[in-house]
Each structure stands twice: as structure tokens, then as C-alpha cells.
ROBA-446685 format. One record per residue: residue number from 1; x, y, z of N, C-alpha, C in turn. Coordinates in steps of 0.1 Angstrom, whole numbers, plus 5000, padded with zeros to 4 digits. Each point is the difference from the previous one (the first is absolute). Layout:
// ROBA-446685
<NUM, <X, Y, Z>, <X, Y, Z>, <X, Y, Z>>
...
This chain:
// ROBA-446685
<1, <5006, 5227, 5205>, <5002, 4985, 5005>, <4994, 4994, 4989>>
<2, <4986, 5002, 4996>, <4995, 4990, 4990>, <5007, 4997, 4987>>
<3, <5006, 5011, 4997>, <5009, 4999, 4986>, <5012, 4993, 5004>>
<4, <5006, 5002, 5009>, <5013, 4994, 5005>, <4996, 4984, 5002>>
<5, <4988, 4997, 5002>, <4999, 4984, 5006>, <4998, 4994, 4986>>
<6, <4993, 5008, 4991>, <4998, 4993, 4985>, <5009, 5000, 4993>>
<7, <5014, 5008, 5002>, <5013, 5000, 4994>, <5011, 4990, 5007>>
<8, <4994, 4993, 5013>, <5007, 4991, 5007>, <5010, 5008, 5009>>
<9, <4997, 5011, 5002>, <5013, 5009, 5010>, <4996, 5001, 5012>>
<10, <4988, 4995, 5006>, <4996, 5001, 5012>, <5005, 4986, 5008>>
<11, <5006, 5003, 5011>, <5007, 4990, 5008>, <4990, 4988, 5003>>
<12, <4989, 5004, 5002>, <4991, 4986, 5004>, <4995, 4992, 4989>>
<13, <5003, 5007, 4987>, <4995, 4991, 4988>, <5011, 4989, 4996>>
<14, <4996, 4988, 4998>, <5007, 4989, 4998>, <5005, 5001, 4987>>
<15, <5013, 4998, 4999>, <5010, 5005, 4989>, <4994, 4991, 4985>>
<16, <4993, 5004, 4989>, <4997, 4993, 4991>, <4989, 4992, 4999>>
<17, <4992, 5002, 5010>, <4987, 4992, 5003>, <4989, 5008, 5001>>
<18, <4994, 5002, 4990>, <4985, 5008, 5002>, <4989, 4992, 5008>>
<19, <4996, 5007, 5012>, <4988, 4991, 5009>, <4990, 5011, 4999>>
<20, <4988, 4997, 4991>, <4989, 5007, 4999>, <4988, 4990, 5000>>
<21, <4992, 5003, 5009>, <4987, 4989, 5003>, <4988, 5010, 4992>>
<22, <4996, 4993, 4989>, <4989, 5004, 4992>, <4993, 4988, 4993>>
<23, <4986, 5004, 4999>, <4995, 4988, 4992>, <5001, 4999, 4986>>
<24, <4999, 4988, 4994>, <5000, 4999, 4985>, <4988, 5008, 4995>>
<25, <4989, 5001, 5007>, <4989, 5008, 4993>, <5002, 5014, 5000>>
<26, <5009, 5008, 5010>, <5005, 5012, 5000>, <5009, 5003, 4989>>
<27, <5010, 4991, 5000>, <5012, 5000, 4988>, <4993, 5001, 4987>>
<28, <4989, 4991, 4998>, <4993, 5000, 4986>, <4989, 5014, 5000>>
<29, <4999, 5006, 5007>, <4992, 5012, 5000>, <4986, 4996, 5000>>
<30, <4995, 4989, 5008>, <4988, 4995, 5002>, <4993, 5006, 5010>>
<31, <5010, 5003, 5012>, <4994, 5009, 5011>, <5012, 5011, 5005>>
<32, <4995, 5006, 5012>, <5011, 5010, 5001>, <5003, 4999, 5017>>
<33, <5001, 4988, 5005>, <5005, 4997, 5011>, <5013, 5004, 5003>>
<34, <5005, 5005, 5010>, <5013, 5006, 5002>, <5008, 4990, 5002>>
<35, <5014, 5001, 4997>, <5011, 4990, 5003>, <5007, 5004, 5013>>
<36, <5010, 4993, 5006>, <5007, 5003, 5011>, <5015, 4996, 4995>>
<37, <5007, 5011, 4998>, <5016, 5000, 4998>, <5007, 4997, 5016>>
<38, <5008, 4989, 4998>, <5008, 4998, 5013>, <5009, 5010, 5004>>
<39, <5000, 5005, 5012>, <5010, 5011, 5004>, <4991, 5014, 4999>>
<40, <4990, 5001, 4994>, <4992, 5013, 4998>, <4989, 4996, 5004>>
<41, <4991, 4993, 4995>, <4987, 5002, 5004>, <4990, 4998, 4988>>
<42, <4988, 5002, 5003>, <4989, 5001, 4989>, <5005, 5010, 4988>>
<43, <4996, 4995, 4990>, <5001, 5010, 4987>, <4986, 4996, 4992>>
<44, <4998, 5010, 4994>, <4987, 5000, 4991>, <5004, 4992, 4988>>
<45, <4987, 4994, 4996>, <4997, 4989, 4987>, <5011, 5006, 4988>>
<46, <4997, 5012, 4996>, <5010, 5004, 4990>, <5013, 5002, 5002>>
<47, <5003, 5004, 5013>, <5018, 4999, 5005>, <5003, 4985, 4998>>
<48, <4994, 4990, 5005>, <5005, 4987, 5001>, <5002, 4996, 4987>>
<49, <4988, 5005, 4989>, <5002, 4995, 4988>, <5016, 5006, 4993>>
<50, <5000, 5013, 5003>, <5011, 5006, 4993>, <5014, 4995, 5006>>
<51, <4999, 4996, 5013>, <5012, 4993, 5007>, <5003, 4984, 4989>>
<52, <4989, 4996, 4997>, <5003, 4987, 4994>, <5004, 5002, 4987>>
<53, <4995, 5009, 4994>, <5003, 5005, 4984>, <5014, 5004, 4998>>
<54, <5004, 5007, 5011>, <5014, 5008, 4997>, <5012, 4991, 5006>>
<55, <4995, 4991, 5009>, <5010, 4990, 5006>, <4999, 4986, 4994>>
<56, <4996, 5000, 4988>, <4998, 4984, 4996>, <5012, 4993, 4996>>
<57, <5012, 5003, 5003>, <5011, 4994, 4999>, <5008, 4996, 5013>>
<58, <4991, 5004, 5009>, <5005, 5000, 5015>, <4996, 4985, 5003>>
<59, <5009, 4994, 5013>, <4994, 4987, 5003>, <4989, 5004, 5011>>
<60, <4987, 4991, 5001>, <4992, 5001, 5006>, <4997, 4988, 5010>>
<61, <4994, 5003, 5013>, <4998, 4991, 5008>, <4985, 4998, 4998>>
<62, <4995, 4989, 5001>, <4984, 4996, 4997>, <4995, 4991, 5010>>
<63, <4989, 5003, 5002>, <4991, 4992, 5009>, <4987, 4994, 4994>>
<64, <4995, 4990, 5002>, <4988, 4995, 4998>, <4993, 4997, 5011>>
<65, <4987, 5006, 5002>, <4992, 4999, 5015>, <4988, 4997, 4997>>
<66, <4995, 4990, 5010>, <4985, 4996, 4998>, <4992, 5010, 5004>>
<67, <4986, 5001, 4997>, <4990, 5007, 5001>, <5003, 5006, 5018>>
<68, <5005, 4993, 5008>, <4997, 5004, 5012>, <5013, 5006, 5006>>
<69, <5011, 5002, 4990>, <5012, 5008, 5003>, <5013, 4989, 5001>>
<70, <4995, 4987, 5001>, <5012, 4992, 5005>, <5010, 4996, 4990>>
<71, <5011, 5001, 5002>, <5012, 4997, 4987>, <4999, 4985, 4994>>
<72, <4999, 5000, 4988>, <4998, 4987, 4993>, <5015, 4999, 4995>>
<73, <5006, 5009, 4995>, <5011, 4999, 4988>, <5009, 5014, 5001>>
<74, <5013, 4999, 5000>, <5007, 5012, 5001>, <5014, 4995, 4990>>
<75, <5005, 5012, 4995>, <5012, 4998, 4992>, <5005, 5015, 4995>>
<76, <5011, 4997, 4991>, <5004, 5011, 4995>, <4999, 5000, 4983>>
<77, <4998, 5013, 4996>, <5002, 4998, 4986>, <5013, 5000, 4992>>
<78, <5004, 4997, 4989>, <5012, 5002, 4994>, <4998, 5012, 4994>>
<79, <5011, 5010, 5002>, <5001, 5013, 4993>, <5010, 4998, 4990>>
<80, <5004, 4988, 4996>, <5011, 4998, 4987>, <5003, 4985, 4998>>
<81, <5002, 4999, 4990>, <5000, 4985, 4996>, <5009, 4991, 5008>>
<82, <4999, 4989, 5001>, <5007, 4989, 5010>, <5015, 5002, 4993>>
<83, <5007, 4997, 5011>, <5013, 4996, 4996>, <5002, 4987, 4989>>
<84, <5011, 5003, 4991>, <5004, 4992, 4991>, <5013, 5001, 4994>>
<85, <5008, 4990, 4999>, <5015, 5003, 4996>, <4997, 5001, 4986>>
<86, <5003, 5011, 4994>, <4998, 5006, 4986>, <5010, 4990, 4991>>
<87, <5010, 4991, 5003>, <5006, 4992, 4992>, <4992, 4987, 4998>>
<88, <4992, 4998, 5008>, <4993, 4986, 5002>, <4991, 4999, 4984>>
<89, <4999, 4989, 4994>, <4995, 4996, 4988>, <4983, 5003, 5003>>
<90, <4995, 4996, 5011>, <4983, 5000, 5000>, <4998, 5006, 5012>>
<91, <4988, 5008, 5000>, <4995, 5008, 5011>, <4998, 4989, 5010>>
<92, <5001, 5004, 5015>, <4995, 4993, 5009>, <4986, 5000, 5003>>
<93, <4994, 4993, 5007>, <4986, 4997, 5003>, <4993, 5015, 5005>>
<94, <5008, 5008, 5007>, <4995, 5013, 5006>, <5001, 5011, 4987>>
<95, <5009, 5000, 4993>, <5000, 5010, 4989>, <4991, 4995, 4987>>
<96, <4998, 4986, 4999>, <4989, 4995, 4991>, <4985, 5004, 5005>>
<97, <4998, 4999, 5011>, <4987, 5004, 5007>, <4999, 5018, 4996>>
<98, <5011, 5006, 5002>, <5001, 5015, 4999>, <4996, 5005, 4987>>
<99, <5009, 4991, 4991>, <4995, 5001, 4982>, <4984, 4999, 5000>>
<100, <4997, 4989, 5003>, <4988, 4996, 4996>, <4989, 5008, 5005>>
<101, <5000, 5005, 5011>, <4994, 5009, 5007>, <4998, 5015, 4994>>
<102, <5012, 5004, 4998>, <5002, 5013, 4992>, <4995, 5000, 4986>>
<103, <5004, 4990, 4991>, <4995, 4998, 4986>, <4985, 4997, 4999>>
<104, <4996, 4990, 5007>, <4989, 4994, 5000>, <4994, 4993, 4987>>
<105, <5004, 5005, 4989>, <4997, 4992, 4988>, <5013, 5001, 4991>>
<106, <5001, 4993, 4989>, <5011, 5001, 4991>, <5002, 5014, 4997>>
<107, <5013, 5005, 4997>, <5002, 5013, 5001>, <5002, 5005, 4980>>
<108, <4995, 4990, 4995>, <5001, 5003, 4985>, <4986, 5008, 4998>>
<109, <5000, 5008, 4990>, <4989, 5010, 4995>, <4986, 4991, 4997>>
<110, <4990, 5003, 5009>, <4989, 4992, 4999>, <4999, 4988, 5001>>
<111, <5008, 4993, 5007>, <5001, 4987, 5006>, <4993, 4998, 5013>>
<112, <4990, 4992, 5004>, <4994, 5000, 5012>, <5004, 4987, 5007>>
<113, <5007, 4993, 4995>, <5006, 4986, 5007>, <5004, 5006, 5015>>
<114, <4993, 4991, 5012>, <5004, 5005, 5012>, <5016, 4997, 5003>>
<115, <5003, 5007, 5009>, <5016, 5001, 5003>, <5005, 4985, 5004>>
<116, <4989, 4995, 5010>, <5003, 4986, 5005>, <5001, 4991, 4990>>
<117, <4997, 5000, 4988>, <5001, 4991, 4987>, <5011, 5004, 4991>>
<118, <5008, 5010, 5006>, <5012, 5005, 4992>, <5013, 4997, 5006>>
<119, <5009, 5002, 4990>, <5015, 4999, 5004>, <5006, 5013, 5004>>
<120, <5008, 4997, 5009>, <5006, 5015, 5006>, <5014, 4999, 4992>>
<121, <4999, 5010, 4992>, <5012, 5003, 4988>, <5006, 5012, 5003>>
<122, <5013, 4997, 4996>, <5008, 5013, 5002>, <4998, 5009, 4987>>
<123, <5000, 5013, 5003>, <4998, 5011, 4989>, <5013, 5000, 4991>>
<124, <5013, 5002, 5005>, <5010, 4997, 4995>, <5007, 4986, 5004>>
<125, <5000, 4991, 4990>, <5004, 4987, 5005>, <5010, 4997, 5008>>
<126, <4998, 4990, 5009>, <5012, 4997, 5008>, <5012, 4996, 4995>>
<127, <5000, 4994, 4988>, <5010, 4996, 4994>, <5010, 5012, 4993>>
<128, <4990, 5010, 4999>, <5008, 5013, 4996>, <5002, 5010, 5010>>
<129, <5002, 4994, 5013>, <5005, 5009, 5011>, <4987, 5005, 5008>>
<130, <4987, 4998, 4997>, <4989, 5005, 5006>, <4998, 4995, 5015>>
<131, <5000, 5009, 5009>, <4998, 4997, 5013>, <4989, 4993, 5005>>
<132, <4997, 4993, 5008>, <4987, 4994, 5008>, <4996, 5007, 5010>>
<133, <4994, 5014, 4996>, <4994, 5007, 5010>, <4987, 5006, 4992>>
<134, <4990, 5004, 5010>, <4988, 5004, 4996>, <4999, 5012, 4987>>
<135, <5011, 5008, 5000>, <5001, 5008, 4989>, <5004, 4994, 4989>>
<136, <5001, 4987, 4998>, <5006, 4993, 4987>, <4991, 4987, 4999>>
<137, <4989, 5001, 5006>, <4992, 4988, 4998>, <4985, 5002, 4997>>
<138, <4995, 4992, 4993>, <4983, 5005, 4998>, <4996, 4982, 4998>>
<139, <4986, 5002, 5001>, <4992, 4988, 4999>, <4997, 5001, 4985>>
<140, <5002, 4988, 4991>, <4998, 4999, 4987>, <4992, 4987, 4998>>
<141, <4992, 4999, 4991>, <4995, 4986, 4998>, <5011, 4993, 4991>>
<142, <4998, 4988, 4999>, <5007, 4993, 4994>, <5001, 5004, 4983>>
<143, <4990, 5003, 4992>, <4999, 5005, 4988>, <5008, 5014, 5000>>
<144, <5000, 5011, 5008>, <5008, 5011, 5000>, <5012, 5001, 5004>>
<145, <5003, 4988, 5010>, <5013, 4999, 5002>, <5009, 4995, 4989>>
<146, <4994, 4992, 4991>, <5008, 4996, 4988>, <4998, 5010, 4988>>
<147, <4991, 5009, 5001>, <5001, 5009, 4990>, <5011, 5011, 5005>>
<148, <5002, 5002, 5010>, <5010, 5009, 5004>, <5013, 4994, 4998>>
<149, <5001, 4989, 5004>, <5014, 4991, 4999>, <5004, 4997, 4982>>
<150, <4991, 4996, 4995>, <5002, 4995, 4986>, <4991, 5006, 4988>>
<151, <4990, 5008, 5003>, <4991, 5007, 4991>, <5005, 5015, 4995>>
<152, <5009, 5006, 5006>, <5006, 5011, 4995>, <4995, 5010, 5007>>
<153, <4990, 4999, 5009>, <4996, 5009, 5011>, <5011, 5003, 5010>>
<154, <4999, 5016, 5003>, <5009, 5005, 5011>, <4992, 5004, 5013>>
<155, <5006, 4998, 5010>, <4991, 5003, 5013>, <5011, 5009, 5007>>
<156, <4996, 5011, 5005>, <5006, 5008, 5008>, <4990, 5002, 5013>>
<157, <5008, 5001, 5012>, <4993, 5004, 5013>, <5004, 5012, 5002>>
<158, <4993, 5012, 5000>, <5003, 5013, 5002>, <5002, 5003, 5016>>
<159, <4992, 4995, 5006>, <5000, 5000, 5015>, <4995, 4986, 5005>>
<160, <5000, 4997, 5010>, <4993, 4986, 5004>, <4987, 5001, 4997>>
<161, <4996, 4991, 4992>, <4985, 4996, 4999>, <4992, 5009, 4986>>
<162, <5011, 5009, 4998>, <4998, 5007, 4985>, <5007, 4997, 4988>>
<163, <4992, 4994, 4991>, <5009, 4994, 4986>, <4996, 5007, 4988>>
<164, <5012, 5000, 4993>, <4995, 5005, 4986>, <5007, 4986, 4991>>
<165, <4989, 4996, 4991>, <5002, 4990, 4990>, <5001, 5007, 4987>>
<166, <5009, 4994, 4993>, <5005, 5005, 4985>, <5000, 4989, 4990>>
<167, <4990, 5001, 4990>, <4996, 4990, 4992>, <5012, 4996, 4990>>
<168, <5000, 4990, 4994>, <5012, 4998, 4990>, <4999, 5013, 4988>>
<169, <4989, 5006, 4999>, <5000, 5009, 4990>, <5001, 5014, 5005>>
<170, <5003, 5001, 5012>, <5004, 5014, 5008>, <4989, 5007, 5004>>
<171, <4988, 4994, 5002>, <4990, 5007, 5006>, <5001, 4997, 5017>>
<172, <4997, 5009, 5007>, <5001, 4999, 5016>, <4986, 4997, 5007>>
<173, <4999, 4995, 5012>, <4989, 5000, 5006>, <5003, 5001, 5016>>
<174, <4993, 5009, 5006>, <5005, 5002, 5014>, <4989, 4991, 5009>>
<175, <5007, 4994, 5008>, <4990, 4991, 5010>, <5001, 5006, 5017>>
<176, <4992, 5006, 5005>, <5001, 5004, 5013>, <4993, 4991, 5010>>
<177, <5001, 5000, 5012>, <4994, 4992, 5010>, <4985, 5000, 4998>>
<178, <4993, 4989, 5003>, <4985, 5000, 4998>, <4995, 5010, 5011>>
<179, <4988, 5006, 4997>, <4994, 5008, 5009>, <4998, 4991, 5013>>
<180, <4997, 5005, 5013>, <4996, 4991, 5011>, <4985, 4999, 4999>>
């Protein structure tokens, strides 16, 4: 039953939403307090961490509680980028937030410009048929945006958030997401 619950096959499990009560300290490995999996019951700290790690693309319900256990805030995480019409020229506000949170800094090699100060740029230019979706957008500072568009640099997004830059002389630079 436990494995079926993890795979979403158990009837009492809400479809597509993970409900695991666990402290941030436990997830970070700072303590070993057990978690509680909805529809199953208590799970050891190691199991709770494994559930989170193997289901990182799932949608999660979260709750922020005061020290006395009272509920302060609740919501659902996004399991995927927000909806966006790919034909639109500019990313909507939700997709812009997604890209800035995903990239955190300019995606050019070695650039540390915070994404909040960057432009949201198409990897394949919109004018060349590039869609406005998270797999074709990147946070680029103005300097690197111009280097891509006018300086002879080429940018490819292999998978969302993973980039390969090619210099005008053919040298390549891979840029992966910043570590947590």
C-alpha cells in the first residue's frame, strides 16, 4: 500500500498533490524528526527526505504553522511553469517570476547579475519563431542580451534552465542552474 500511495495509485491519495508534513530542519538533515504522509501516517525522517527528493516535480500542498501549531499560511506549489500563450511576444507576470526564480542570475558564463535586474530573453528569438515558454526563455543582463543578439554569440537551451553558449570563435560554455 505504501508504494502504491507514493505512485499515486491508492484511492485515498489526492491525484497529483503530495501531502507530507515535515519540518524544514528535517528536510535539511538538521534533525531526524519523523514526517507524516497523508493517507498513510508517520514516516521516518529518511523516508520523508526520499519522498521529497524523488517527487520534486510533483505539486505539493504546504502549510506554515506557528510554534503552537496554528495555521498561518497555506497553499500549493507549482509543479510546472505557469500557463502562457507561446505566440505572445512577452512573458506574462507569472512566467517572468518563474524564469527569474529558476535562473536567479544572468545565464551568461560567469555573470552574477541578479535575475531581478535582467531581461527575460528568448533563446530562439521570437522574431525567428521562438515560442514564449520556459524552455525558450532566459534571464540575461542587458550586456549579455546584446552579446547574443548582436555580438556573434549563440545561445542554446538544451533543457529548461541548462544553457550552452558558443563564442564567435566557436568555443562553448555550459551554464547549469546555480546550486541551492
